[in-house]
C-alpha positions in Angstrom: 32.6 -76.9 -10.0 30.1 -75.3 -7.3 32.1 -74.6 -4.3 29.1 -73.5 -2.2 29.3 -76.3 0.1 32.9 -75.5 0.8 32.2 -71.8 1.5 29.2 -72.7 3.8 31.2 -75.3 5.7 34.0 -72.9 6.2 31.8 -70.0 7.6 30.1 -72.5 9.9 33.5 -73.8 11.4 34.5 -70.1 11.8 31.5 -69.1 13.6 31.5 -72.3 15.8 35.0 -71.8 16.8 34.4 -68.2 17.7 31.1 -69.3 19.9 33.2 -72.0 21.3 35.7 -69.5 22.6 33.1 -67.1 23.8 31.4 -70.2 25.5 34.7 -70.9 27.4 34.7 -67.5 28.8 31.1 -67.6 29.6 29.8 -71.1 30.4 26.0 -70.2 29.7 26.9 -69.6 26.1 28.6 -72.8 25.8 25.6 -74.6 27.0 23.0 -72.5 24.9 25.1 -72.9 21.7 25.2 -76.8 22.4 21.5 -76.9 22.2 21.3 -74.5 19.3 23.5 -76.7 17.3 21.7 -79.9 18.3 18.5 -78.3 17.5 19.8 -77.1 14.1 21.2 -80.5 13.3 17.9 -82.4 14.3 15.7 -80.0 12.0 18.1 -80.1 9.1 18.5 -83.9 9.5 14.8 -84.3 9.3 14.7 -82.1 6.3 17.5 -83.8 4.8 19.8 -86.2 6.3 22.9 -84.9 4.4 22.9 -81.7 6.2 23.4 -83.3 9.5 25.9 -85.8 8.2 27.9 -82.9 6.9 27.9 -81.1 10.5 28.8 -84.3 12.1 31.8 -84.8 9.8 32.9 -81.1 9.9 32.9 -81.5 13.7 34.9 -84.6 13.6 37.5 -83.0 11.2 38.3 -80.1 13.5 37.1 -81.0 17.1 40.0 -83.6 18.0 38.1 -85.0 21.1 34.6 -83.5 20.3 34.4 -81.0 23.3 34.2 -77.6 21.4 30.7 -77.4 23.0 29.3 -79.7 25.8 26.5 -79.9 28.2 27.0 -80.9 31.8 24.4 -81.8 34.4 25.0 -83.5 37.7 28.3 -84.7 36.7 27.1 -86.1 33.2 29.2 -84.4 30.5 27.7 -84.9 26.9 30.0 -83.6 24.0 28.7 -82.1 20.8 30.2 -85.1 19.0 28.0 -87.4 21.0 24.8 -85.3 20.6 25.3 -85.0 16.8 26.0 -88.7 16.6 22.8 -89.6 18.5 20.8 -87.2 16.5 21.9 -88.5 13.0 21.7 -92.2 13.9 18.2 -91.6 15.3 16.9 -89.8 12.1 18.6 -92.5 10.0 17.1 -95.3 12.0 13.6 -93.6 11.9 14.0 -93.4 8.0 14.9 -97.1 8.0 11.8 -98.1 10.0 9.7 -95.9 8.0 10.9 -97.7 4.8 10.6 -101.0 6.3 6.8 -100.5 7.2 6.4 -99.2 3.6 8.4 -102.1 1.7 8.9 -104.7 4.4 12.6 -104.6 3.4 15.6 -103.5 5.7 17.6 -101.3 3.4 21.0 -100.2 4.9 21.9 -98.4 1.9 21.0 -98.3 -1.8 20.1 -102.0 -3.0 21.9 -101.4 -6.3 25.4 -100.7 -4.5 24.9 -103.4 -2.0 24.4 -106.0 -4.8 27.8 -105.2 -6.1 29.7 -106.4 -3.2 30.6 -103.2 -1.4 32.6 -102.8 1.6 29.9 -102.7 4.1 30.0 -106.5 5.1 33.6 -106.0 6.2 32.7 -103.1 8.4 29.7 -105.2 9.9 32.3 -107.9 10.6 34.7 -105.6 12.4 31.6 -104.0 14.3 30.6 -107.6 15.6 34.1 -108.4 16.7 34.4 -105.2 18.6 30.8 -105.7 20.4 32.3 -109.3 21.1 35.3 -107.4 22.8 32.8 -105.4 25.0 31.0 -108.7 26.0 34.1 -110.2 26.9 35.0 -107.3 29.1 31.8 -107.9 30.8 32.2 -111.7 31.2 35.8 -110.9 32.6 34.4 -108.8 35.2 36.1 -105.4 34.0 34.5 -102.3 35.5 31.4 -101.2 33.7 32.4 -97.7 33.5 35.8 -98.7 32.0 34.2 -100.9 29.5 31.7 -98.0 28.4 34.4 -95.4 27.8 36.9 -97.8 26.3 34.2 -98.9 23.9 32.2 -95.9 22.9 34.7 -94.4 20.5 33.9 -97.6 18.3 30.3 -96.7 18.2 31.2 -93.9 15.5 31.9 -96.7 13.0 28.1 -96.9 12.9 27.9 -93.5 11.2 29.0 -95.1 7.9 25.4 -96.1 7.4 24.0 -92.6 7.3 27.0 -91.5 5.2 26.3 -94.4 2.8 22.5 -93.4 2.8 23.2 -89.8 1.6 25.6 -90.8 -1.0 23.5 -93.7 -2.4 19.9 -93.5 -1.3 17.3 -93.0 -4.0 19.6 -93.8 -7.0 18.6 -95.9 -9.6 20.3 -97.6 -12.8 20.9 -94.6 -15.1 23.2 -91.8 -15.7 21.6 -89.3 -13.5 22.1 -91.7 -10.7 25.8 -91.7 -11.2 25.7 -88.0 -11.4 23.9 -87.9 -8.0 26.5 -90.3 -6.5 29.5 -88.1 -7.7 27.6 -85.0 -6.5 27.2 -86.6 -2.8 31.0 -87.5 -3.0 31.8 -83.9 -4.0 29.9 -82.5 -1.1 31.9 -84.7 1.2 35.3 -83.7 -0.3 34.2 -80.1 0.1 33.3 -80.5 3.9 36.8 -82.3 4.3 38.8 -79.7 2.2 37.0 -76.7 4.2 37.7 -78.3 7.7 41.4 -79.2 6.6 42.2 -75.5 5.5 40.5 -74.3 8.8 42.6 -76.6 10.9 45.7 -74.8 9.1 44.5 -71.4 9.7 43.9 -72.2 13.4 47.3 -73.8 13.9 49.0 -70.6 12.3 46.9 -68.2 14.5 47.8 -70.0 17.6 51.5 -70.2 16.9 51.3 -66.4 16.2 49.5 -65.8 19.3 52.3 -67.7 21.4 55.4 -66.2 19.7 54.3 -62.6 20.1 53.9 -60.3 22.9 50.2 -61.2 23.5 50.2 -62.2 27.3 46.7 -60.5 27.8 44.9 -63.2 25.7 47.4 -66.0 25.4 46.4 -67.8 29.0 42.7 -67.7 28.0 43.3 -69.1 24.6 45.7 -71.9 26.0 43.1 -73.0 28.5 40.3 -72.9 25.8 42.5 -75.2 23.6 43.1 -77.5 26.4 39.6 -77.6 28.0 38.0 -78.0 24.5 40.1 -81.0 23.9 41.3 -79.8 20.6 45.1 -80.1 21.4 48.2 -79.3 23.2 50.5 -76.2 23.4 53.8 -76.8 24.8 56.6 -74.4 25.0 59.9 -76.0 23.4 63.4 -74.9 23.6 64.5 -71.6 22.4 60.9 -70.0 22.9 59.3 -72.0 19.9 55.7 -73.2 20.9 54.6 -76.8 19.8 50.9 -76.8 18.4 49.6 -80.2 18.3 45.8 -81.1 17.5 44.7 -84.8 17.3 42.7 -83.5 14.3 46.1 -82.9 12.5 46.0 -86.2 11.3 43.6 -85.0 8.5 46.3 -82.5 7.7 48.7 -85.5 7.2 46.2 -87.4 5.0 45.3 -83.9 3.3 49.0 -83.4 2.4 49.4 -87.0 0.9 46.2 -86.5 -1.2 47.3 -83.2 -2.7 50.7 -84.5 -3.2 49.5 -87.4 -5.2 47.2 -85.3 -7.3 50.2 -83.1 -8.0 52.3 -86.1 -9.0 49.5 -87.2 -11.2 49.2 -84.0 -12.7 53.0 -83.9 -13.5 52.8 -87.4 -15.1 50.3 -86.4 -17.5 52.4 -83.8 -18.9 50.1 -80.9 -17.9 51.4 -77.2 -17.7 53.2 -77.4 -14.4 52.9 -73.6 -13.8 49.3 -73.3 -14.2 46.9 -71.8 -11.7 45.6 -75.1 -10.7 48.8 -76.6 -10.1 50.2 -73.6 -8.1 47.1 -73.7 -6.1 47.8 -77.5 -5.3 51.4 -76.7 -4.5 50.3 -73.9 -1.9 48.2 -76.4 -0.3 50.9 -79.0 0.0 53.1 -76.3 1.6 50.6 -75.2 3.9 49.7 -78.6 5.2 53.5 -79.6 5.5 53.8 -76.4 7.7 51.0 -77.7 9.9 52.6 -81.2 10.2 56.0 -79.7 11.1 54.4 -77.3 13.7 52.8 -80.3 15.3 56.1 -81.7 16.4 54.4 -85.1 16.3 57.1 -87.7 15.6 54.2 -90.2 15.0 52.8 -88.2 12.3 56.1 -87.5 10.7 56.7 -91.2 10.6 53.4 -91.5 8.7 54.5 -88.5 6.5 57.8 -89.9 5.5 56.0 -93.5 4.9 53.4 -91.9 2.8 55.9 -90.1 0.5 57.6 -93.4 -0.4 54.6 -94.8 -2.4 54.3 -91.5 -4.1 57.7 -91.7 -5.4 57.3 -95.3 -6.3 54.3 -94.6 -8.3 56.3 -92.1 -10.3 59.0 -94.5 -11.1 56.5 -97.3 -11.8 53.7 -95.8 -13.8 55.6 -93.2 -15.7 56.2 -94.3 -19.2 58.0 -91.2 -20.7 60.5 -89.0 -19.5 60.4 -90.8 -16.1 63.4 -89.3 -14.4 62.6 -85.9 -15.6 59.2 -86.0 -14.1 60.5 -87.5 -10.8 63.2 -84.7 -10.6 60.2 -82.2 -11.2 58.4 -84.0 -8.2 61.3 -84.1 -6.1 62.1 -80.3 -6.8 58.4 -79.6 -6.0 58.8 -81.4 -2.4 61.9 -79.7 -1.8 60.2 -76.3 -2.6 57.4 -76.9 -0.5 59.7 -77.9 2.3 61.6 -74.6 2.1 58.3 -72.6 1.6 56.6 -74.4 4.7 59.7 -73.8 6.8 59.4 -70.1 5.5 55.7 -69.8 6.5 56.5 -71.0 10.1 59.3 -68.5 10.4 57.4 -65.8 9.1 54.6 -66.2 11.3 57.0 -66.6 14.4 59.1 -63.5 13.5 56.5 -61.4 12.4 57.3 -58.0 13.9 54.1 -56.9 15.1 53.1 -56.8 17.9 56.6 -57.9 19.0 57.9 -61.3 18.3 59.1 -63.3 21.5 59.3 -66.6 19.7 62.2 -68.4 17.8 62.3 -71.0 15.2 64.9 -72.9 13.4 65.4 -76.1 11.5 67.6 -77.4 14.3 64.4 -77.9 16.5 63.0 -80.2 13.9 66.2 -82.4 13.8 66.4 -82.5 17.6 62.7 -83.5 18.1 62.9 -86.3 15.2 66.2 -87.8 16.9 64.8 -87.5 20.5 63.5 -91.2 20.9 64.6 -91.7 24.4 64.9 -89.5 27.7 61.8 -87.5 27.0 59.0 -88.2 29.6 56.4 -89.1 26.8 58.8 -91.3 25.1 60.1 -93.1 27.8 56.5 -93.6 29.4 55.7 -95.4 26.1 58.5 -97.8 26.2 57.6 -98.5 29.9 54.4 -99.3 29.1 55.4 -101.8 26.4 56.5 -105.0 28.5 53.5 -104.9 30.9 51.1 -104.4 27.8 52.6 -107.3 26.0 52.3 -109.6 29.0 48.7 -108.7 29.3 48.3 -109.6 25.4 50.0 -112.9 25.7 47.7 -114.0 28.7 44.7 -113.9 26.0 46.1 -113.5 22.8 43.1 -114.9 20.8 40.1 -113.3 22.2 41.8 -110.6 24.1 41.1 -109.2 27.5 37.8 -107.4 26.4 37.2 -103.7 26.7 37.9 -102.1 30.0 41.1 -104.2 30.7 43.7 -102.3 32.3 47.6 -102.2 32.5 49.5 -100.9 35.4 52.8 -99.4 34.3 55.4 -96.8 35.5 55.2 -93.3 34.0 57.6 -90.4 33.8 54.5 -88.1 33.1 55.2 -84.9 35.7 51.4 -84.8 36.2 51.2 -88.4 37.5 54.4 -88.1 39.3 52.9 -85.2 41.4 50.4 -87.4 42.9 52.2 -90.8 42.8 55.4 -91.3 44.5 56.5 -94.1 42.4 54.9 -93.2 39.1 52.7 -96.0 38.8 49.6 -95.6 36.8 46.8 -97.9 35.8 44.9 -97.0 32.6 42.7 -98.8 29.9 43.8 -96.4 27.2 47.4 -96.9 25.6 49.3 -95.0 22.9 50.3 -98.0 21.0 47.2 -98.3 19.0 47.6 -101.7 17.3 48.4 -103.4 20.5 45.5 -101.6 22.4 43.3 -103.3 19.8 44.9 -106.6 20.1 44.4 -106.5 23.9 40.9 -105.4 23.7 39.6 -107.7 20.8 42.4 -110.4 20.5 43.9 -111.6 17.2 40.5 -112.0 15.8 40.0 -108.3 16.3 43.3 -107.6 14.5 42.4 -109.9 11.8 38.9 -108.4 11.1 40.3 -105.2 10.9 43.1 -106.0 8.6 40.6 -107.6 6.4 38.7 -104.4 6.2 41.7 -102.5 5.2 42.9 -105.0 2.7 39.6 -104.8 1.0 39.6 -101.1 1.0 43.0 -101.0 -0.6 42.0 -103.7 -3.0 38.8 -102.0 -4.0 40.4 -98.5 -4.0 43.1 -99.7 -6.6 40.2 -101.0 -8.8 39.1 -97.6 -9.2 42.4 -95.6 -9.2 42.9 -95.6 -12.8 39.5 -94.0 -13.6 40.0 -90.4 -14.9 37.1 -89.2 -12.7 39.0 -89.5 -9.5 41.9 -87.2 -10.6 44.1 -89.0 -8.3 41.9 -88.6 -5.3 41.4 -92.2 -4.6 45.4 -93.2 -4.5 45.9 -90.0 -2.3 43.4 -91.3 0.0 44.7 -94.8 0.2 48.4 -93.5 0.8 46.9 -91.2 3.5 45.2 -94.3 5.0 48.6 -96.3 4.9 50.1 -93.3 6.8 47.5 -93.5 9.4 48.0 -97.2 9.8 51.7 -96.4 10.5 50.8 -93.7 13.0 48.6 -96.0 14.8 51.6 -98.1 15.8 52.6 -95.0 18.1 49.4 -93.1 18.6 45.9 -94.5 18.8 43.8 -93.4 16.0 42.1 -96.4 14.2 40.2 -97.2 17.4 39.1 -93.5 17.6 36.4 -91.6 15.8 39.2 -89.7 14.1 40.9 -92.7 12.3 37.3 -94.5 11.9 35.9 -91.3 10.2 38.9 -91.2 7.8 38.1 -95.1 6.9 34.5 -94.3 6.3 35.3 -91.4 4.2 37.8 -93.7 2.1 35.2 -96.5 1.8 32.2 -94.4 0.6 34.4 -92.7 -1.9 35.6 -96.0 -3.4 32.2 -97.6 -3.3 30.7 -94.3 -4.8 33.2 -94.2 -7.7 33.0 -97.8 -8.5 28.9 -97.6 -8.3 28.9 -94.4 -10.5 31.3 -96.2 -13.3 29.1 -99.4 -13.2 25.8 -97.4 -13.4 27.4 -95.5 -16.3 28.3 -98.4 -18.2 25.0 -100.4 -17.4 22.6 -97.3 -18.1 19.6 -98.6 -20.3 20.2 -98.5 -23.9 17.7 -96.4 -26.0 14.6 -98.1 -26.9 14.0 -98.4 -30.7 11.4 -96.2 -32.2 7.9 -98.0 -32.6 7.2 -99.0 -36.2 5.5 -96.6 -38.6 1.8 -97.0 -38.7 
């Protein structure tokens, strides 16, 4: 396999991160790089839309809130994520209009794939319900600014059209078409893999900085991470620093994908200690380390939930030496846990230039068991009753986007400006309840329908040899994110929506490639001899 896209993506991300930090120190650099990246995305997208889409997805996978670069003018702040989205959607729409003028047809994706009942209609239904939620917010008189900022994250759902376009456009009913689809999916996979590996390296770098005697640069790096919206750095007991990125959700999904690939490899009686398997084992251990360093209980809940179907698959699908293979898998998991903890401890206690941090497994168990008392946890529980009351008031259609709830928070930042701790907001940690409040039960139903159809379609292609366990792993990753969304909002945010798009295009792509392979034109008989 050609890994050139992986290498270029990794290099692009590396340079972007360096420039982002320089831009934090020198504001004119930030704005200059913002326009350079936007201009590059425009030129490359006009040349071939796939390059712009790759840039947008790479930014999504590493950028958390999308503010690695941003442009400000007169109080207006435009993130690089919004700029890339506007550019890609504009180029895609221009191409759609051009094709309509030429053919008098509106072709959102390749006609051949649409004719075979893809997942696109379920996305359209969800987006229509979401737009209804925005209209409902306007009719209820919710503040316009709140409606816009509450709703705009859902606009990222439209990126599925350019993503489908670059995978399926221009394909026909032949074997070469199937290869082009697989090539498009391979490119998306390489962008995802490069981004997840970079997230791991960046997490390790930050935990090294904050666990060593590097006070000369640590404050600037801390402010850069916070102001770019990438994540949070919090000092825990004993001198350990929690490094949490919202984008760590992709490290969670990546862990489960690699775990399932390894499990399938074991089930097929391959050589366990091959170079391929050891590389997969290394990725499992690295991504597990990242998930542990995040100290995110929501992500941990998703991780534990995701491991269950992997073990169930092993017991259900394995026909020979079932318990032997299960024991190998469990041993691999235990070994990866030990190695991941060892990686964290090695980074924290590395002697040069002088370790100031501490790490032990007791911190993990203490964090996992801390479900009350902490400011963040208690604030979530305080939010639940007033949020539920607001949902009950309009359970079917919802309160519309921009609907707010007032509750008592224990967040020190709020308490500093509010004596009684009362806080009013339209953004909530309870992801599924947030969706219910804004779009009603019809929004929940439309979303669940989309998810059910993704799982149904994914299961239908999961047995194919060509996906090597990638699709089941992605589905398990999606199930984990669904669980995480109960406690932290992801499925109403570009991060979760982006992962759903990735799942859908992969499933539809493999299904399409398989269909085209089977229906490729039979060779024509030779003409009769004269």
